[in-house]
N, C-alpha and C positions, 0 to 999 in steps of 0.2 A: 571388317566388320560395319552394319548397317548400326546406326541408333535409333532405338525405337521411338516415336512421339507419341505419349498415349494422351488423354483428354484429360483436362482440368478437373479430375475427379481422385477421391484416395481409394486405390483399389484394395488398399490392407485391411478395413476393417477399424476397427476400436482398437487401444492400444492395449496387450496382453499385460497383465500382473508382471511378468517375468520382464518386460522388456522395458516398466517403469524402474527411475530412480526412485529412492527414497528422498530423499535430500530434497530436491523439489516439490515433491507434496508437502513432505514434513512442514517443512518453510511454510507454503502457502496456507495451510490446515493452520497450523498455531500463531501465526501472524494474524488470522483474520480476529482472533481473541481483541487485538491490539487497534483494530481497526474497527473493532465493536466498543471499547472502550473509548474512543473518539468520537466518535458518529454518535453514539448512545448520550452522552455529553454534551455536544452541540445541539440534539434533539430537545434535552431535559433543560436547559442553560435558555435553548432559544437564539442562541448565539456564539460566536468562538472566542476563546480558544475551549469553552466550556468546563470552567472552576468558578469554584468557591470565591465571590469576593472580598468578603470577610470571613475567613473559616476559619474553626474553632474548631479545640480538638481533633478527632481523628480525619476532619475535612483536612488538615491543613498534610495529613503524612497524604492524601488521595492527591491532593493541590500536587505537592510535592513530587510524586512518584510518576502522575498524568505528562508534567512539566516533561521530567528529565528523562523517560523512557518511552514516552508515547507519542505526544503531540508532535506533528513535521518532521515523524519518526519511522511512522508505521509506511505509511504510501509508498514509501522510497524502496520499500522492502521488495512489493508488488512491482513496482517501475522495473526493476533490478530480473525479476522473475517474468515479467513481462516479455522483455529481451531477449532474456533467456530462451523464453518459451516459440520465440519465432523463428529463431535458428533450430530448434529442437523440431517443429513442426517441417520448416524447409529441407531437414535434412531428411524425417522422415520420409516426405514428397519425392526425393530425388532415389533415395533408398528405393521406393516402388518402381522407379522409370521412368518419374517426370520428367520433362525437361524443364531447364531454366526458366522458360516463358509461363509453363505451365503452373511452377511453382509458385513465379510472382502474380498470376490472377488469381491462384489459390488464398495471396495473403492478403490481396487487395480486397477480394470478395470477402472476406470473412471480417477484415478491419470495417471495410464497409458496413456488414452486419453491426460490427461491434456500435459506432457509432448511433445505429437505430436504435440498438438496445441503451445506447447512453442515454435520449433524447427521450426516451418512455420512462426510463429511470429517473431524468432529470422534474421531467415533466407530472410523473404520477404520487411522487414518493418522496424524491432529497435531492435538493438543489446542489448538493456539495458533491456528484456523481463521477468519477474519473473513468468511467466506460467510455464515452466518447472522446476525451482526451486520448484516450489511448486509442481508437479508433484510427484518430487523426495523425496520433506520431506514430504507427504501426504502419499507414500508409507511407509516409514519410521515408520510412527506415526498410518498407519492401524496394521501392523504388530507389533509393541511394545511396543504402547500407547492405544489405543483406549479402551482395554478391560483391562486395570488395573484397581483398584482397587484406594478409597479416599485418602486412605495413603499414597502410591507410589506415586499420584499427588502432594500430596504436598511437593515433591521435587522439584516444578519448583520454589516455592516460598521462599524456602531457595538460589535457584539461581538469582531468583530476587533482593533477598536483597545483594548477595554478589555483584551483577552488584551497587547495586545501590552505596554500601561502592568504588568501582573501581571509579564511578565517580564521587563521590563528592574526592577521592584522584586525578584522572585526574584534576579535578579541580583547588585542592592547589597545584599542579605542573604548571600546565597554569597561577594561581596566579603568581608564582615564577619567571616564563619565562616573562612576563609580567613586573614586579619590574626590571628582572637583564637586560632586554634588551637595547641593546645598538648600534647595527651595524646601517647600511642603512635602513629604511623602507623599506618592503617587501610588493608591492599590490598584492592581493589575483587575480591569475590568472585561466582560465578553462584548464582542461588538456583535449587536444585535442582526439577526436576520427575520426579517416580516413573516416568510414564509413559515420559519418554526413556532413563532406564536398565533398565527392567523386561526380565527373560533370557527374557521367555517372549511371543509373540504376545498370548495369550488375559492374561494379566497388565497388559499394556498396554494393552488394550481395556479393564480394570476401571478403570484409574487416569487414564484420558482420560475415562472417564462420570465421575467426579469431578472432573478439573482443568476442563474444557470450559465447563460453567455460571460458574465464577467468570470465567473468561477472557471469556468473551461479556458478561457482563455490566459488566467493568471499561473494556471498549472501546466501548461505548453511547455514550460521552460525543463520539466521533467523530461526532456528525451535525452539528456547528457547522462541521466542514470540509465534507461533504457539501455542507450548504446552501449553504456559499461556492461550490462549484461548483456546482449550480442559479442561482447568481446569475451567474456569467460564462457558463453556457451560452445564458444566456437575453439575452447581451450578443453570443454567437455570438463571443466572442475568440478562438478558438484554430482555427476556422472561417476566419477574415481579421484573421491577426495583425496585417499590413504596417496597418491600420488602427487597432491598436491600443499599437503597439510603443511609444508614451512610455509607457503603463502598465505592459507589459511587464517594460520596463528598468526601472521606479521598485520592480514588486514583484519581482523579481527580485534585485536589489541589497538591498534594505531586505529582505525575506522571509528569503534565503540569508544576509545576512549576519549577522541576530539569529540562526538556526537556530544557523548554525557555530559565532558567538560565545558564545553558550548549551554548546555540546555542548563547546567545548576545554578548559573546564578539568579535565571528568571525564576526558577524554580525557588529560589530561596525567597523572593520577592513573593511569587504568587502562595507560599504557604505560609507567609505574615510574618517572616523569621529575619529577613530585611525588610529596610524602610530606606527607598530613596526614591529622589523627585523624578519630576516625568521626562524628563530630557534621558536620564540615566537607563528606567524603566524602557522606553524606545530604543538605547543601541542594547541592551539586551536583548528586546524580542528580535531584534535583527538579527545578534547572533545565534540565537536559539534555532531562530529559522533557516539561517543558512547551513548550520553544520548541521542541523536535522539528515540535512543530504546522506550526511554519512552512515546515518544510519542503517541503509540498505544495502550497502554494501557488507557492514560490520555484522547486522543480522546475519544476512545469509553466510557468510563464512562460520560466525558462531555454531548454524544449525549445520553448515558443511563438516565442522569438527565433530560435533555433537552426535553424528550420523555415526562415525568412527568407532564412538566407544558403545554403542548398540550394539549388543552378541548377539540378542535374541529379538524379534520386532513382536514384543508384548500388545495385548489388546488394546491400552491407551495409545501405544505409538499406531497400532494399523490403524484405529478408529479416526484419530489427528489425521493422521495422510490420508485416510479417505475421505475428508473434509477436503485437502488439498486437493485433489483428484475434481473435486466437482466447487471449487472455490468460487465461480462465478453465480451457482446458484447459493452458496452458501453468503456469497456479499448480498446477491439481492432479497435472500430473507430475511438478513438483518434490517434492512432498511422497510419490509414488510412490517416487522415486528415492532422498529422504535414506532410507526408510524401508529398502530395500534395500541400501545404499551402507554406513553408519552403524549401522542399529540391533545392539543386541549381539545377539540372536537370526539375525540374518542373515548379511551379511557383513563387519560389524563390521572395517569400514577405518580406525579411527582408529589408524593405527599414528603414532611418530612425534612429533612436535607436532602436536598436535592444532587449532590457528590453522589450520597450512599446511593441513592435511586438509580440512577446513572450506571454506578459502577456495578450493582446487584442484577441490573437488566443484562447490561454487558456480559457478565460472566455466564449469568442463565441462558440468554439467547444462544452464547457460543456452547454449550454442553448439551443444548437439544442438537443445535445443528451438528456436533460432531457424532451425536447417536441417531441420525435422522442420517447422515450421510454413509456410516457402519453397516445400516440397516440396508440402505441403496446396495452396496457393493457386496453385502453377504449375497445379494438377490442381480447381482451382473447389473443393477440401472445404475445409468450414466449422471442422471439428476437431468431434473426436465430443462434448466437454461442450456444446458451442456448440449443435449438431446435437440433442442430446438435450434440452436446455434448450428451443430452439425449437420441438419435436414436442409437449414437455410443455404449454407457454405456448398456444401457435397451434392 
């Protein structure tokens, strides 16, 4: 039998509804709310992590929830799903008859264009772009990881075990710093981002061009999270969560337990309920950041288990999943929204409590994007960013 070699194009057309697994789409759609809560706060406070430095009343609760469940815990979910999507795309192309070389060319082209999307996004809208970094990591994965065997991919499990031990070590060190804290209390403050405080759009572009390269370089380490998504996709864990219920339960409990406990001490400081010196707060910030990586597999596993309990796909589930199918458009729509609503040179709606403004803006924009995505799905429209990327790649 001869092997048919196809050109590097997708002959199958868009994925149909019957081909899609609910879990990946539901995860992406729901977690865009977490991304909104993180990024809207960065815009509102013109800095990171986007919390009230002197919280009062309900602001304490908002700081606590954000630092425990959102900060450094939302983007790892998309890193896992990005790796998962790379394998799904490659598998789909092979099923259509594409050769290994053709699949690699498609992945390289798609991720190269993703870098372009990221550079434009960072230049025009938000320095904290992840698309460009995903593109670079995606190219590395296409060249070195996608076509490796199961034995090689077990390496990533060992890496994550080591990271778990590292997190426990940082937790012990943070506990010691808390016990030895004796200096003046140090409030959790925001590191300023000039592009978010710029008083003109042109000035914000200039600032973003300075900020973006450093940000992109600082997040490249998430390739380990993407690699875990590749491993999970090879096992088809989210396509068949029932067969992996025990694994999903262990990952959800273990990873979410680690990520929430790791963020809890800093959240207590950010809420103004615990007062520690500068060295202790620095230790808690490092612990929160490192433990946040476990939010990726933890949240993914939690949603995998949630899908098992969904007996009937209700309207809210379908709408959120529709947003997940259009997550690139949803992500870019958020940045446009923050620019219009919160930038100093546009509407600048940062009135009263900035924490309230950021949270309400995040929830409102996410709801609008869910409604918009569901409307597109009813009309069989993929979404503007997805449509453009598909045309550029295929």
